[in-house]
N, C-alpha and C positions, 0 to 999 in steps of 0.2 A: 503494500499500499504505500510506503513510502516513496518509493521508486515512481510509483504512479503520480503522487502529489508533486514530485520534482520535477517530472516531465511535463505535467500541467501547468506548474510555475515557469517553466522554460519556454514554453510554448506560449504563454500569456506575455512574457516579457519579450519574445521576439516580437509577437504582435503589436506590443504597445511601441517598441522601438520603431517599427515598420511606420504605423499610423503617426508618431509623433514626426517622423520625417514629411509629412503632410500638414500636421498642425502641431508645430513645435509649442504652443502655450497653451495646449489644454491639458486644463486643471485635472479633469478625470482621468486622462491617459497618465499623467504623472502620477496620480495616486496609484493607481493600478500597477504602473512601474514599480513604484516603491514597495507594494504589497506582494508582488512576484519577486524582488530581488530578496525580500526580508525572506520570502517561503524559501529561497534558494541559499539562504545564509550569507549572501553577498552585501556585506557591510558597506562596502564601498559603493556598490549600486545605490543602496538605501539614502546613504549620504548625498551623493549625486542629483539623485532626483528629489532629494530634500533642498537642496540648494537652488534647484530650477524652480520650485515652488516658491521659496523664500524671494527669488529674484522676480517672480511675477508679482508677489505682494508688494516688493519694493517698487516695483513700477506701477502701483495703484490697482492693481486686480485685488478685488475682494474674495478671498478664500473662503469656501463654504466650512461652515463650522466643522463637518465631518473630516475634511481634509486638515484642518488644523489640529484636531484632535489623533487622527491617524498619523500624522507628521511627529507629533509629540510623543505618541506610545511607539512608535518606531525608532526614532532618535534620541529619546531620552529614557525610554523604557517605561515610560508613566504619561499620563494627562496631568497636565497643571489645571490646578483651580483656577476657576475666573474670578477675577476680583469684582465686588460689585459697583 
């Protein structure tokens, strides 16, 4: 089963990379790329996708709360609590 999951994650990463060639600033694709990299144990891939998402945010794109939570979880190992 672990092999199947890795193969699915590898296929997902491949598909995201191909789609991002056409839509490099697609938040949902970058989030999926981050998930796939995490499933494959690719810490560098997770960080790379995270940097691309952070760049989008720096450029004024308001990231979805789900994307922010995913990034925090995968990059920091936990979700940050929101300040009121």
